[in-house]
N, CA and C atoms of all chains as a GROMACS GRO file, in nm:
protein
  648
    1MET      N    1   0.085  -0.119   0.000
    1MET     CA    2   0.000   0.000   0.000
    1MET      C    3   0.089   0.124   0.000
    2LYS      N    4   0.030   0.235  -0.047
    2LYS     CA    5   0.108   0.358  -0.062
    2LYS      C    6   0.096   0.447   0.063
    3LEU      N    7   0.207   0.510   0.099
    3LEU     CA    8   0.207   0.610   0.206
    3LEU      C    9   0.254   0.743   0.148
    4ASN      N   10   0.200   0.851   0.201
    4ASN     CA   11   0.245   0.985   0.161
    4ASN      C   12   0.340   1.037   0.268
    5ILE      N   13   0.465   1.059   0.229
    5ILE     CA   14   0.568   1.094   0.326
    5ILE      C   15   0.601   1.243   0.315
    6VAL      N   16   0.605   1.309   0.430
    6VAL     CA   17   0.641   1.451   0.437
    6VAL      C   18   0.770   1.462   0.517
    7LEU      N   19   0.864   1.542   0.465
    7LEU     CA   20   0.995   1.551   0.531
    7LEU      C   21   1.031   1.695   0.565
    8PHE      N   22   1.095   1.711   0.680
    8PHE     CA   23   1.140   1.842   0.725
    8PHE      C   24   1.289   1.839   0.757
    9GLY      N   25   1.347   1.959   0.768
    9GLY     CA   26   1.484   1.975   0.817
    9GLY      C   27   1.583   1.891   0.738
   10ILE      N   28   1.673   1.827   0.812
   10ILE     CA   29   1.779   1.751   0.745
   10ILE      C   30   1.722   1.631   0.669
   11ALA      N   31   1.607   1.579   0.713
   11ALA     CA   32   1.546   1.466   0.642
   11ALA      C   33   1.505   1.509   0.501
   12LYS      N   34   1.458   1.631   0.489
   12LYS     CA   35   1.421   1.686   0.358
   12LYS      C   36   1.546   1.701   0.270
   13ASP      N   37   1.656   1.746   0.331
   13ASP     CA   38   1.781   1.760   0.254
   13ASP      C   39   1.831   1.623   0.208
   14ILE      N   40   1.821   1.523   0.296
   14ILE     CA   41   1.869   1.388   0.258
   14ILE      C   42   1.787   1.334   0.142
   15ALA      N   43   1.655   1.351   0.147
   15ALA     CA   44   1.569   1.299   0.041
   15ALA      C   45   1.573   1.387  -0.084
   16GLY      N   46   1.612   1.513  -0.066
   16GLY     CA   47   1.617   1.606  -0.178
   16GLY      C   48   1.482   1.662  -0.215
   17THR      N   49   1.382   1.638  -0.131
   17THR     CA   50   1.246   1.687  -0.158
   17THR      C   51   1.165   1.680  -0.029
   18SER      N   52   1.056   1.755  -0.023
   18SER     CA   53   0.977   1.757   0.100
   18SER      C   54   0.862   1.657   0.099
   19ARG      N   55   0.839   1.594  -0.016
   19ARG     CA   56   0.729   1.495  -0.024
   19ARG      C   57   0.769   1.380  -0.113
   20ILE      N   58   0.747   1.259  -0.064
   20ILE     CA   59   0.769   1.139  -0.146
   20ILE      C   60   0.657   1.038  -0.120
   21ASP      N   61   0.642   0.945  -0.211
   21ASP     CA   62   0.554   0.830  -0.187
   21ASP      C   63   0.641   0.711  -0.153
   22MET      N   64   0.590   0.624  -0.065
   22MET     CA   65   0.659   0.498  -0.040
   22MET      C   66   0.559   0.385  -0.031
   23GLU      N   67   0.603   0.268  -0.074
   23GLU     CA   68   0.519   0.149  -0.069
   23GLU      C   69   0.558   0.064   0.052
   24VAL      N   70   0.460   0.021   0.128
   24VAL     CA   71   0.485  -0.075   0.237
   24VAL      C   72   0.378  -0.184   0.227
   25GLU      N   73   0.401  -0.294   0.300
   25GLU     CA   74   0.303  -0.402   0.298
   25GLU      C   75   0.181  -0.364   0.381
   26GLU      N   76   0.068  -0.431   0.350
   26GLU     CA   77  -0.053  -0.410   0.429
   26GLU      C   78  -0.022  -0.429   0.578
   27LYS      N   79  -0.082  -0.346   0.663
   27LYS     CA   80  -0.065  -0.355   0.809
   27LYS      C   81   0.080  -0.335   0.854
   28ALA      N   82   0.158  -0.269   0.771
   28ALA     CA   83   0.295  -0.238   0.812
   28ALA      C   84   0.291  -0.144   0.932
   29THR      N   85   0.391  -0.158   1.018
   29THR     CA   86   0.403  -0.068   1.134
   29THR      C   87   0.505   0.040   1.103
   30ILE      N   88   0.514   0.137   1.192
   30ILE     CA   89   0.616   0.240   1.180
   30ILE      C   90   0.755   0.176   1.177
   31ALA      N   91   0.776   0.072   1.258
   31ALA     CA   92   0.906   0.004   1.259
   31ALA      C   93   0.938  -0.054   1.121
   32ASN      N   94   0.838  -0.117   1.056
   32ASN     CA   95   0.858  -0.171   0.920
   32ASN      C   96   0.892  -0.058   0.822
   33PHE      N   97   0.815   0.049   0.834
   33PHE     CA   98   0.836   0.163   0.746
   33PHE      C   99   0.974   0.224   0.765
   34LYS      N  100   1.017   0.234   0.892
   34LYS     CA  101   1.148   0.292   0.922
   34LYS      C  102   1.260   0.212   0.854
   35THR      N  103   1.248   0.080   0.857
   35THR     CA  104   1.348  -0.005   0.791
   35THR      C  105   1.355   0.026   0.641
   36LYS      N  106   1.238   0.039   0.579
   36LYS     CA  107   1.233   0.070   0.435
   36LYS      C  108   1.291   0.209   0.406
   37LEU      N  109   1.259   0.301   0.495
   37LEU     CA  110   1.306   0.440   0.476
   37LEU      C  111   1.459   0.445   0.482
   38ILE      N  112   1.516   0.372   0.580
   38ILE     CA  113   1.662   0.372   0.596
   38ILE      C  114   1.729   0.297   0.481
   39ASN      N  115   1.662   0.194   0.430
   39ASN     CA  116   1.715   0.126   0.312
   39ASN      C  117   1.725   0.221   0.194
   40ARG      N  118   1.622   0.305   0.180
   40ARG     CA  119   1.619   0.398   0.067
   40ARG      C  120   1.712   0.516   0.090
   41PHE      N  121   1.721   0.563   0.215
   41PHE     CA  122   1.805   0.678   0.249
   41PHE      C  123   1.896   0.642   0.367
   42PRO      N  124   2.007   0.573   0.340
   42PRO     CA  125   2.092   0.527   0.451
   42PRO      C  126   2.142   0.640   0.542
   43GLU      N  127   2.153   0.761   0.489
   43GLU     CA  128   2.198   0.874   0.572
   43GLU      C  129   2.106   0.899   0.692
   44MET      N  130   1.981   0.857   0.682
   44MET     CA  131   1.886   0.882   0.792
   44MET      C  132   1.924   0.804   0.918
   45GLU      N  133   1.994   0.693   0.898
   45GLU     CA  134   2.031   0.612   1.015
   45GLU      C  135   2.138   0.682   1.099
   46LYS      N  136   2.210   0.776   1.038
   46LYS     CA  137   2.318   0.845   1.110
   46LYS      C  138   2.266   0.960   1.198
   47LEU      N  139   2.139   0.990   1.187
   47LEU     CA  140   2.084   1.102   1.264
   47LEU      C  141   2.077   1.067   1.413
   48ALA      N  142   2.082   1.170   1.497
   48ALA     CA  143   2.080   1.149   1.642
   48ALA      C  144   1.949   1.086   1.688
   49SER      N  145   1.842   1.112   1.615
   49SER     CA  146   1.713   1.048   1.644
   49SER      C  147   1.628   1.057   1.518
   50LEU      N  148   1.527   0.973   1.512
   50LEU     CA  149   1.436   0.974   1.398
   50LEU      C  150   1.297   0.938   1.451
   51ALA      N  151   1.209   1.038   1.452
   51ALA     CA  152   1.073   1.016   1.503
   51ALA      C  153   0.973   1.032   1.388
   52PHE      N  154   0.850   0.991   1.415
   52PHE     CA  155   0.746   0.992   1.313
   52PHE      C  156   0.617   1.048   1.370
   53ALA      N  157   0.542   1.116   1.284
   53ALA     CA  158   0.413   1.170   1.328
   53ALA      C  159   0.306   1.136   1.224
   54VAL      N  160   0.187   1.108   1.276
   54VAL     CA  161   0.069   1.089   1.192
   54VAL      C  162  -0.040   1.181   1.248
   55ASP      N  163  -0.100   1.260   1.158
   55ASP     CA  164  -0.208   1.350   1.201
   55ASP      C  165  -0.164   1.440   1.318
   56THR      N  166  -0.046   1.497   1.305
   56THR     CA  167   0.012   1.594   1.400
   56THR      C  168   0.039   1.538   1.540
   57GLU      N  169   0.051   1.406   1.552
   57GLU     CA  170   0.089   1.347   1.682
   57GLU      C  171   0.206   1.249   1.659
   58TYR      N  172   0.298   1.247   1.757
   58TYR     CA  173   0.404   1.146   1.751
   58TYR      C  174   0.342   1.007   1.756
   59VAL      N  175   0.399   0.913   1.680
   59VAL     CA  176   0.353   0.773   1.687
   59VAL      C  177   0.472   0.683   1.720
   60ASN      N  178   0.444   0.573   1.789
   60ASN     CA  179   0.547   0.478   1.829
   60ASN      C  180   0.575   0.377   1.718
   61ASP      N  181   0.680   0.297   1.741
   61ASP     CA  182   0.722   0.195   1.644
   61ASP      C  183   0.610   0.095   1.611
   62ASP      N  184   0.521   0.068   1.707
   62ASP     CA  185   0.420  -0.036   1.684
   62ASP      C  186   0.290   0.020   1.623
   63TYR      N  187   0.288   0.147   1.590
   63TYR     CA  188   0.169   0.206   1.525
   63TYR      C  189   0.147   0.139   1.389
   64VAL      N  190   0.022   0.094   1.363
   64VAL     CA  191  -0.010   0.026   1.238
   64VAL      C  192  -0.059   0.127   1.134
   65LEU      N  193   0.009   0.129   1.021
   65LEU     CA  194  -0.021   0.228   0.917
   65LEU      C  195  -0.136   0.185   0.828
   66ARG      N  196  -0.202   0.286   0.769
   66ARG     CA  197  -0.313   0.258   0.678
   66ARG      C  198  -0.282   0.314   0.538
   67GLU      N  199  -0.350   0.260   0.440
   67GLU     CA  200  -0.336   0.303   0.300
   67GLU      C  201  -0.348   0.454   0.290
   68ASN      N  202  -0.256   0.515   0.215
   68ASN     CA  203  -0.258   0.659   0.188
   68ASN      C  204  -0.239   0.748   0.310
   69GLU      N  205  -0.196   0.691   0.421
   69GLU     CA  206  -0.174   0.772   0.539
   69GLU      C  207  -0.056   0.867   0.514
   70GLU      N  208  -0.064   0.985   0.577
   70GLU     CA  209   0.046   1.080   0.567
   70GLU      C  210   0.138   1.061   0.688
   71VAL      N  211   0.262   1.027   0.661
   71VAL     CA  212   0.360   1.006   0.768
   71VAL      C  213   0.464   1.117   0.760
   72VAL      N  214   0.483   1.187   0.871
   72VAL     CA  215   0.578   1.297   0.873
   72VAL      C  216   0.706   1.251   0.943
   73ILE      N  217   0.818   1.272   0.874
   73ILE     CA  218   0.948   1.235   0.930
   73ILE      C  219   0.997   1.350   1.017
   74ILE      N  220   1.030   1.319   1.143
   74ILE     CA  221   1.074   1.422   1.238
   74ILE      C  222   1.220   1.393   1.276
   75PRO      N  223   1.315   1.457   1.208
   75PRO     CA  224   1.455   1.443   1.250
   75PRO      C  225   1.477   1.519   1.382
   76PRO      N  226   1.597   1.511   1.441
   76PRO     CA  227   1.618   1.576   1.572
   76PRO      C  228   1.571   1.722   1.570
   77VAL      N  229   1.486   1.758   1.665
   77VAL     CA  230   1.432   1.894   1.667
   77VAL      C  231   1.535   1.988   1.731
   78SER      N  232   1.528   2.114   1.695
   78SER     CA  233   1.628   2.210   1.744
   78SER      C  234   1.570   2.351   1.751
   79GLY      N  235   1.447   2.360   1.800
   79GLY     CA  236   1.384   2.491   1.814
   79GLY      C  237   1.444   2.567   1.932
   80GLY      N  238   1.395   2.688   1.951
   80GLY     CA  239   1.438   2.768   2.064
   80GLY      C  240   1.557   2.857   2.030
   81MET      N  241  -0.238   3.192   2.346
   81MET     CA  242  -0.114   3.270   2.358
   81MET      C  243   0.006   3.190   2.309
   82ILE      N  244  -0.027   3.096   2.219
   82ILE     CA  245   0.074   3.016   2.151
   82ILE      C  246   0.082   3.071   2.009
   83LYS      N  247   0.203   3.095   1.960
   83LYS     CA  248   0.213   3.159   1.830
   83LYS      C  249   0.340   3.116   1.756
   84ILE      N  250   0.327   3.093   1.626
   84ILE     CA  251   0.443   3.077   1.538
   84ILE      C  252   0.429   3.183   1.430
   85SER      N  253   0.536   3.258   1.407
   85SER     CA  254   0.525   3.372   1.316
   85SER      C  255   0.653   3.388   1.235
   86GLU      N  256   0.637   3.438   1.113
   86GLU     CA  257   0.754   3.474   1.033
   86GLU      C  258   0.796   3.617   1.062
   87GLN      N  259   0.712   3.690   1.134
   87GLN     CA  260   0.743   3.831   1.165
   87GLN      C  261   0.823   3.839   1.295
   88PRO      N  262   0.902   3.947   1.312
   88PRO     CA  263   0.978   3.964   1.437
   88PRO      C  264   0.889   3.953   1.561
   89LEU      N  265   0.942   3.889   1.665
   89LEU     CA  266   0.867   3.875   1.790
   89LEU      C  267   0.885   4.001   1.875
   90HIS      N  268   0.782   4.031   1.954
   90HIS     CA  269   0.788   4.146   2.043
   90HIS      C  270   0.772   4.097   2.186
   91VAL      N  271   0.875   4.119   2.266
   91VAL     CA  272   0.875   4.070   2.404
   91VAL      C  273   0.757   4.126   2.482
   92GLN      N  274   0.730   4.254   2.460
   92GLN     CA  275   0.621   4.317   2.536
   92GLN      C  276   0.486   4.252   2.508
   93GLU      N  277   0.468   4.205   2.385
   93GLU     CA  278   0.341   4.139   2.351
   93GLU      C  279   0.319   4.015   2.438
   94ALA      N  280   0.427   3.937   2.456
   94ALA     CA  281   0.416   3.817   2.541
   94ALA      C  282   0.388   3.856   2.686
   95ILE      N  283   0.457   3.959   2.733
   95ILE     CA  284   0.436   4.005   2.871
   95ILE      C  285   0.291   4.052   2.889
   96ASP      N  286   0.243   4.129   2.793
   96ASP     CA  287   0.105   4.179   2.803
   96ASP      C  288   0.005   4.063   2.807
   97GLN      N  289   0.034   3.957   2.732
   97GLN     CA  290  -0.060   3.844   2.726
   97GLN      C  291  -0.070   3.770   2.859
   98VAL      N  292   0.034   3.775   2.941
   98VAL     CA  293   0.029   3.701   3.069
   98VAL      C  294   0.002   3.793   3.188
   99SER      N  295  -0.012   3.922   3.163
   99SER     CA  296  -0.042   4.015   3.272
   99SER      C  297  -0.169   3.973   3.343
  100HIS      N  298  -0.166   3.979   3.477
  100HIS     CA  299  -0.278   3.929   3.554
  100HIS      C  300  -0.280   4.000   3.689
  101SER      N  301  -0.397   4.038   3.734
  101SER     CA  302  -0.404   4.115   3.859
  101SER      C  303  -0.361   4.033   3.980
  102GLU      N  304  -0.365   3.900   3.970
  102GLU     CA  305  -0.322   3.816   4.082
  102GLU      C  306  -0.174   3.780   4.075
  103ALA      N  307  -0.105   3.828   3.971
  103ALA     CA  308   0.036   3.792   3.953
  103ALA      C  309   0.126   3.873   4.044
  104GLY      N  310   0.220   3.801   4.107
  104GLY     CA  311   0.326   3.868   4.181
  104GLY      C  312   0.456   3.862   4.106
  105ALA      N  313   0.455   3.786   3.994
  105ALA     CA  314   0.577   3.770   3.915
  105ALA      C  315   0.542   3.738   3.770
  106VAL      N  316   0.623   3.793   3.681
  106VAL     CA  317   0.622   3.751   3.540
  106VAL      C  318   0.766   3.715   3.506
  107ASP      N  319   0.788   3.590   3.468
  107ASP     CA  320   0.922   3.548   3.428
  107ASP      C  321   0.923   3.537   3.276
  108VAL      N  322   1.029   3.588   3.214
  108VAL     CA  323   1.036   3.591   3.067
  108VAL      C  324   1.167   3.527   3.022
  109PHE      N  325   1.158   3.434   2.928
  109PHE     CA  326   1.278   3.382   2.863
  109PHE      C  327   1.280   3.434   2.720
  110ILE      N  328   1.394   3.490   2.682
  110ILE     CA  329   1.412   3.540   2.545
  110ILE      C  330   1.530   3.466   2.484
  111GLY      N  331   1.505   3.388   2.381
  111GLY     CA  332   1.614   3.324   2.308
  111GLY      C  333   1.666   3.422   2.204
  112THR      N  334   1.798   3.432   2.190
  112THR     CA  335   1.855   3.524   2.091
  112THR      C  336   1.958   3.452   2.004
  113VAL      N  337   1.974   3.500   1.884
  113VAL     CA  338   2.067   3.436   1.789
  113VAL      C  339   2.211   3.477   1.821
  114ARG      N  340   2.291   3.378   1.855
  114ARG     CA  341   2.431   3.398   1.895
  114ARG      C  342   2.522   3.401   1.772
  115ASN      N  343   2.631   3.477   1.780
  115ASN     CA  344   2.716   3.495   1.661
  115ASN      C  345   2.821   3.385   1.643
  116ARG      N  346   2.831   3.292   1.740
  116ARG     CA  347   2.932   3.186   1.725
  116ARG      C  348   2.875   3.053   1.770
  117THR      N  349   2.920   2.944   1.707
  117THR     CA  350   2.899   2.810   1.759
  117THR      C  351   3.035   2.745   1.765
  118LYS      N  352   3.076   2.706   1.888
  118LYS     CA  353   3.213   2.661   1.910
  118LYS      C  354   3.307   2.770   1.856
  119ASP      N  355   3.391   2.739   1.759
  119ASP     CA  356   3.484   2.843   1.714
  119ASP      C  357   3.447   2.897   1.576
  120LYS      N  358   3.321   2.872   1.533
  120LYS     CA  359   3.283   2.917   1.399
  120LYS      C  360   3.188   3.037   1.406
  121SER      N  361   3.210   3.132   1.316
  121SER     CA  362   3.122   3.249   1.309
  121SER      C  363   2.992   3.212   1.239
  122VAL      N  364   2.881   3.246   1.303
  122VAL     CA  365   2.749   3.222   1.245
  122VAL      C  366   2.706   3.347   1.169
  123VAL      N  367   2.658   3.328   1.047
  123VAL     CA  368   2.613   3.441   0.965
  123VAL      C  369   2.466   3.469   0.992
  124ARG      N  370   2.385   3.362   0.995
  124ARG     CA  371   2.242   3.375   1.024
  124ARG      C  372   2.186   3.237   1.057
  125LEU      N  373   2.064   3.233   1.107
  125LEU     CA  374   1.994   3.107   1.132
  125LEU      C  375   1.870   3.101   1.044
  126GLU      N  376   1.834   2.978   1.008
  126GLU     CA  377   1.707   2.958   0.937
  126GLU      C  378   1.625   2.856   1.014
  127PHE      N  379   1.502   2.893   1.048
  127PHE     CA  380   1.413   2.803   1.123
  127PHE      C  381   1.299   2.758   1.034
  128GLU      N  382   1.265   2.630   1.043
  128GLU     CA  383   1.141   2.584   0.980
  128GLU      C  384   1.063   2.500   1.081
  129ALA      N  385   0.932   2.494   1.063
  129ALA     CA  386   0.846   2.423   1.156
  129ALA      C  387   0.746   2.336   1.081
  130TYR      N  388   0.710   2.225   1.143
  130TYR     CA  389   0.590   2.152   1.104
  130TYR      C  390   0.481   2.218   1.186
  131GLU      N  391   0.424   2.323   1.125
  131GLU     CA  392   0.354   2.423   1.204
  131GLU      C  393   0.233   2.370   1.281
  132ALA      N  394   0.149   2.291   1.215
  132ALA     CA  395   0.028   2.242   1.282
  132ALA      C  396   0.064   2.161   1.406
  133MET      N  397   0.166   2.077   1.394
  133MET     CA  398   0.207   1.993   1.506
  133MET      C  399   0.284   2.075   1.610
  134ALA      N  400   0.366   2.168   1.564
  134ALA     CA  401   0.444   2.250   1.657
  134ALA      C  402   0.351   2.330   1.749
  135LEU      N  403   0.245   2.386   1.690
  135LEU     CA  404   0.149   2.461   1.772
  135LEU      C  405   0.084   2.370   1.876
  136LYS      N  406   0.051   2.248   1.835
  136LYS     CA  407  -0.010   2.152   1.928
  136LYS      C  408   0.086   2.116   2.041
  137GLU      N  409   0.212   2.092   2.005
  137GLU     CA  410   0.311   2.054   2.107
  137GLU      C  411   0.338   2.172   2.202
  138MET      N  412   0.338   2.294   2.149
  138MET     CA  413   0.356   2.411   2.235
  138MET      C  414   0.237   2.425   2.330
  139GLN      N  415   0.117   2.398   2.280
  139GLN     CA  416  -0.002   2.404   2.364
  139GLN      C  417   0.004   2.298   2.474
  140LYS      N  418   0.057   2.179   2.439
  140LYS     CA  419   0.071   2.072   2.538
  140LYS      C  420   0.163   2.115   2.652
  141ILE      N  421   0.270   2.187   2.617
  141ILE     CA  422   0.363   2.235   2.721
  141ILE      C  423   0.289   2.330   2.815
  142ALA      N  424   0.211   2.421   2.756
  142ALA     CA  425   0.136   2.516   2.840
  142ALA      C  426   0.037   2.444   2.930
  143THR      N  427  -0.031   2.343   2.876
  143THR     CA  428  -0.128   2.267   2.955
  143THR      C  429  -0.059   2.192   3.069
  144LEU      N  430   0.055   2.129   3.036
  144LEU     CA  431   0.130   2.054   3.137
  144LEU      C  432   0.178   2.146   3.249
  145ILE      N  433   0.224   2.264   3.212
  145ILE     CA  434   0.272   2.359   3.313
  145ILE      C  435   0.159   2.396   3.408
  146LYS      N  436   0.039   2.416   3.354
  146LYS     CA  437  -0.072   2.454   3.441
  146LYS      C  438  -0.110   2.342   3.536
  147GLU      N  439  -0.079   2.217   3.498
  147GLU     CA  440  -0.104   2.105   3.589
  147GLU      C  441   0.003   2.097   3.697
  148LYS      N  442   0.125   2.138   3.663
  148LYS     CA  443   0.238   2.119   3.756
  148LYS      C  444   0.263   2.238   3.849
  149TRP      N  445   0.231   2.360   3.803
  149TRP     CA  446   0.258   2.479   3.883
  149TRP      C  447   0.134   2.568   3.888
  150PRO      N  448   0.119   2.642   3.997
  150PRO     CA  449   0.004   2.735   4.005
  150PRO      C  450   0.030   2.863   3.927
  151VAL      N  451   0.040   2.849   3.794
  151VAL     CA  452   0.066   2.968   3.713
  151VAL      C  453  -0.067   3.027   3.665
  152LEU      N  454  -0.063   3.154   3.632
  152LEU     CA  455  -0.184   3.225   3.590
  152LEU      C  456  -0.198   3.226   3.438
  153ALA      N  457  -0.088   3.248   3.369
  153ALA     CA  458  -0.096   3.253   3.223
  153ALA      C  459   0.042   3.225   3.164
  154ILE      N  460   0.041   3.173   3.040
  154ILE     CA  461   0.166   3.137   2.970
  154ILE      C  462   0.155   3.186   2.826
  155ALA      N  463   0.262   3.244   2.778
  155ALA     CA  464   0.273   3.278   2.636
  155ALA      C  465   0.399   3.212   2.581
  156ILE      N  466   0.384   3.144   2.468
  156ILE     CA  467   0.501   3.085   2.400
  156ILE      C  468   0.494   3.129   2.254
  157HIS      N  469   0.591   3.210   2.214
  157HIS     CA  470   0.596   3.260   2.077
  157HIS      C  471   0.725   3.212   2.011
  158HIS      N  472   0.715   3.157   1.892
  158HIS     CA  473   0.834   3.112   1.820
  158HIS      C  474   0.834   3.172   1.681
  159ARG      N  475   0.951   3.216   1.640
  159ARG     CA  476   0.963   3.273   1.506
  159ARG      C  477   1.022   3.169   1.412
  160ILE      N  478   0.984   3.175   1.284
  160ILE     CA  479   1.045   3.090   1.182
  160ILE      C  480   1.094   3.178   1.067
  161GLY      N  481   1.171   3.119   0.978
  161GLY     CA  482   1.227   3.195   0.866
  161GLY      C  483   1.373   3.228   0.893
  162VAL      N  484   1.421   3.333   0.829
  162VAL     CA  485   1.563   3.371   0.838
  162VAL      C  486   1.581   3.473   0.949
  163LEU      N  487   1.675   3.444   1.042
  163LEU     CA  488   1.702   3.536   1.154
  163LEU      C  489   1.850   3.574   1.156
  164ASP      N  490   1.874   3.704   1.176
  164ASP     CA  491   2.011   3.753   1.184
  164ASP      C  492   2.060   3.750   1.329
  165ILE      N  493   2.191   3.772   1.347
  165ILE     CA  494   2.250   3.774   1.481
  165ILE      C  495   2.175   3.876   1.569
  166GLY      N  496   2.144   3.835   1.691
  166GLY     CA  497   2.078   3.925   1.786
  166GLY      C  498   1.926   3.923   1.779
  167GLU      N  499   1.871   3.866   1.672
  167GLU     CA  500   1.725   3.858   1.664
  167GLU      C  501   1.672   3.751   1.758
  168ILE      N  502   1.541   3.748   1.774
  168ILE     CA  503   1.476   3.666   1.877
  168ILE      C  504   1.396   3.553   1.815
  169PRO      N  505   1.443   3.427   1.830
  169PRO     CA  506   1.365   3.314   1.780
  169PRO      C  507   1.252   3.272   1.872
  170VAL      N  508   1.266   3.295   2.003
  170VAL     CA  509   1.164   3.246   2.096
  170VAL      C  510   1.147   3.339   2.215
  171VAL      N  511   1.021   3.358   2.254
  171VAL     CA  512   0.989   3.432   2.377
  171VAL      C  513   0.889   3.348   2.456
  172ILE      N  514   0.919   3.329   2.584
  172ILE     CA  515   0.826   3.259   2.673
  172ILE      C  516   0.802   3.349   2.793
  173ALA      N  517   0.677   3.370   2.828
  173ALA     CA  518   0.643   3.449   2.946
  173ALA      C  519   0.546   3.370   3.032
  174VAL      N  520   0.570   3.372   3.163
  174VAL     CA  521   0.485   3.299   3.258
  174VAL      C  522   0.455   3.392   3.374
  175SER      N  523   0.327   3.400   3.411
  175SER     CA  524   0.291   3.478   3.530
  175SER      C  525   0.239   3.384   3.637
  176SER      N  526   0.270   3.419   3.763
  176SER     CA  527   0.224   3.338   3.877
  176SER      C  528   0.216   3.428   4.000
  177PRO      N  529   0.144   3.385   4.102
  177PRO     CA  530   0.135   3.467   4.223
  177PRO      C  531   0.271   3.486   4.289
  178HIS      N  532   0.357   3.381   4.284
  178HIS     CA  533   0.488   3.388   4.350
  178HIS      C  534   0.599   3.354   4.251
  179ARG      N  535   0.714   3.419   4.267
  179ARG     CA  536   0.818   3.415   4.163
  179ARG      C  537   0.874   3.276   4.137
  180ARG      N  538   0.886   3.192   4.240
  180ARG     CA  539   0.950   3.063   4.222
  180ARG      C  540   0.878   2.978   4.116
  181ASP      N  541   0.746   2.980   4.121
  181ASP     CA  542   0.670   2.900   4.024
  181ASP      C  543   0.691   2.952   3.882
  182ALA      N  544   0.696   3.084   3.868
  182ALA     CA  545   0.716   3.141   3.734
  182ALA      C  546   0.853   3.104   3.678
  183PHE      N  547   0.957   3.113   3.765
  183PHE     CA  548   1.092   3.074   3.722
  183PHE      C  549   1.096   2.928   3.678
  184GLU      N  550   1.045   2.840   3.763
  184GLU     CA  551   1.052   2.696   3.735
  184GLU      C  552   0.972   2.660   3.610
  185ALA      N  553   0.853   2.717   3.598
  185ALA     CA  554   0.767   2.685   3.483
  185ALA      C  555   0.829   2.735   3.353
  186CYS      N  556   0.891   2.851   3.358
  186CYS     CA  557   0.951   2.910   3.238
  186CYS      C  558   1.069   2.824   3.192
  187LYS      N  559   1.150   2.778   3.287
  187LYS     CA  560   1.264   2.691   3.253
  187LYS      C  561   1.214   2.559   3.194
  188PHE      N  562   1.109   2.504   3.256
  188PHE     CA  563   1.050   2.380   3.203
  188PHE      C  564   1.001   2.401   3.060
  189ALA      N  565   0.941   2.515   3.035
  189ALA     CA  566   0.883   2.543   2.902
  189ALA      C  567   0.991   2.544   2.795
  190ILE      N  568   1.101   2.615   2.816
  190ILE     CA  569   1.204   2.621   2.711
  190ILE      C  570   1.278   2.488   2.700
  191ASP      N  571   1.303   2.421   2.813
  191ASP     CA  572   1.372   2.290   2.806
  191ASP      C  573   1.286   2.188   2.730
  192THR      N  574   1.156   2.187   2.754
  192THR     CA  575   1.067   2.091   2.688
  192THR      C  576   1.048   2.127   2.541
  193LEU      N  577   1.035   2.256   2.514
  193LEU     CA  578   1.021   2.301   2.375
  193LEU      C  579   1.137   2.248   2.290
  194LYS      N  580   1.257   2.256   2.345
  194LYS     CA  581   1.376   2.211   2.270
  194LYS      C  582   1.378   2.061   2.247
  195GLU      N  583   1.300   1.986   2.326
  195GLU     CA  584   1.297   1.840   2.312
  195GLU      C  585   1.182   1.788   2.227
  196THR      N  586   1.067   1.857   2.229
  196THR     CA  587   0.947   1.797   2.172
  196THR      C  588   0.885   1.871   2.054
  197VAL      N  589   0.911   2.000   2.041
  197VAL     CA  590   0.838   2.078   1.939
  197VAL      C  591   0.908   2.065   1.803
  198PRO      N  592   0.833   2.022   1.700
  198PRO     CA  593   0.896   2.000   1.569
  198PRO      C  594   0.929   2.130   1.496
  199ILE      N  595   1.039   2.190   1.540
  199ILE     CA  596   1.096   2.309   1.477
  199ILE      C  597   1.244   2.278   1.458
  200TRP      N  598   1.297   2.321   1.343
  200TRP     CA  599   1.437   2.289   1.310
  200TRP      C  600   1.513   2.416   1.278
  201LYS      N  601   1.640   2.415   1.319
  201LYS     CA  602   1.726   2.533   1.307
  201LYS      C  603   1.850   2.496   1.227
  202LYS      N  604   1.876   2.575   1.123
  202LYS     CA  605   1.997   2.554   1.043
  202LYS      C  606   2.090   2.673   1.066
  203GLU      N  607   2.214   2.641   1.102
  203GLU     CA  608   2.315   2.746   1.120
  203GLU      C  609   2.387   2.766   0.988
  204ILE      N  610   2.394   2.892   0.945
  204ILE     CA  611   2.464   2.926   0.821
  204ILE      C  612   2.597   2.990   0.859
  205PHE      N  613   2.706   2.927   0.820
  205PHE     CA  614   2.840   2.981   0.842
  205PHE      C  615   2.889   3.044   0.712
  206GLU      N  616   3.006   3.112   0.719
  206GLU     CA  617   3.059   3.171   0.597
  206GLU      C  618   3.095   3.062   0.495
  207ASP      N  619   3.131   2.944   0.546
  207ASP     CA  620   3.180   2.839   0.455
  207ASP      C  621   3.092   2.714   0.457
  208GLY      N  622   2.966   2.729   0.493
  208GLY     CA  623   2.880   2.610   0.491
  208GLY      C  624   2.760   2.626   0.583
  209GLU      N  625   2.688   2.518   0.602
  209GLU     CA  626   2.568   2.523   0.687
  209GLU      C  627   2.547   2.387   0.751
  210VAL      N  628   2.476   2.388   0.866
  210VAL     CA  629   2.452   2.262   0.936
  210VAL      C  630   2.318   2.268   1.011
  211TRP      N  631   2.243   2.156   1.003
  211TRP     CA  632   2.120   2.146   1.083
  211TRP      C  633   2.162   2.117   1.227
  212VAL      N  634   2.120   2.201   1.319
  212VAL     CA  635   2.165   2.190   1.458
  212VAL      C  636   2.113   2.061   1.521
  213ALA      N  637   2.204   1.991   1.592
  213ALA     CA  638   2.171   1.871   1.670
  213ALA      C  639   2.131   1.750   1.584
  214ALA      N  640   2.147   1.760   1.452
  214ALA     CA  641   2.101   1.651   1.365
  214ALA      C  642   2.180   1.522   1.388
  215HIS      N  643   2.311   1.538   1.413
  215HIS     CA  644   2.396   1.420   1.430
  215HIS      C  645   2.450   1.410   1.572
  216PRO      N  646   2.473   1.285   1.619
  216PRO     CA  647   2.522   1.270   1.756
  216PRO      C  648   2.664   1.324   1.772
   0.00000   0.00000   0.00000
């Protein structure tokens, strides 16, 4: 199934764009997706942290994704 | 009293928002753009936010503070876009009946903001640029 991926900060620089599509298996979790993401963009594994958000909330590794869901990649935050 | 803006922040606006007749203290934190990181000269900073989520996370900080301390009002303002040396990326103001609560709550607010709010800062040097805290 397809996911709509949104990227910010250094994650956007690594991907070279702020939006991409990715394919994952039905009932894939964030953990499954993270593995695919790092396979596609190995530089993401070198980041100090890598978090994910769905519908403006952080989600854990065991969150089950749905078709066409928008997943936002949250690299290490540095506001303030 | 949570705000993300591309326009310059005004400290007095945050103070006015937390003014309260029961307040005995207003504590204010002002973040400013520093001209050096380690031994490198910083030319400017660029901030970007996942704005809808950042506003929500900032609101969560304000809600949590009201549960933990007897504060009267909280303002958290963050700027995004390009900022020059000396400009203000963040202003936090907290009012409370007694000063200790305002101090503690204000420190908690900026410390938590730096950990949870999806805002990113890029430092621009004369010879390159780096996303702050991106790598261990």
